[in-house]
C-alpha positions in Angstrom: 12.8 -3.9 1.3 13.2 -7.6 0.5 11.4 -10.3 2.2 14.7 -11.7 3.4 15.7 -8.5 5.0 12.4 -8.2 6.7 12.7 -11.8 8.0 16.2 -11.1 9.3 15.0 -7.9 11.1 12.2 -9.9 12.7 14.6 -12.6 13.9 17.0 -10.0 15.3 14.4 -7.8 17.0 13.3 -7.7 20.6 9.5 -8.1 21.0 9.0 -4.4 22.0 11.0 -3.2 18.9 8.9 -5.4 16.7 5.7 -4.0 18.2 6.8 -0.5 17.5 7.8 -1.4 14.0 4.5 -3.0 13.3 2.6 0.0 14.7 4.7 2.3 12.5 4.1 0.1 9.4 0.4 0.1 10.1 0.3 3.8 10.5 2.0 4.2 7.1 -0.5 1.8 5.5 -3.5 3.6 7.1 -2.1 6.9 5.9 -1.7 5.6 2.3 -5.3 4.3 2.4 -6.6 7.6 3.6 -4.7 9.4 0.8 -6.2 7.0 -1.8 -9.7 7.6 -0.4 -9.2 11.4 -0.5 -8.0 11.1 -4.1 -11.0 9.0 -5.1 -13.4 11.4 -3.5 -11.8 14.3 -5.4 -12.0 12.4 -8.7 -15.7 11.7 -8.0 -16.3 15.5 -7.4 -14.5 16.4 -10.5 -16.6 14.0 -12.6 -19.8 15.4 -11.1 -18.7 18.9 -12.1 -18.2 17.9 -15.8 
């Protein structure tokens, strides 16, 4: 998504819609971070086994 499209969506959104969108975006970010941490931990374990 382009910055312009995001800005347009923000301008055209009601506050409660924006809030839900932000929560969903944050959940996705958190999920991605957790996935990265899990991957990192797996890599660490693999290196210890070698």
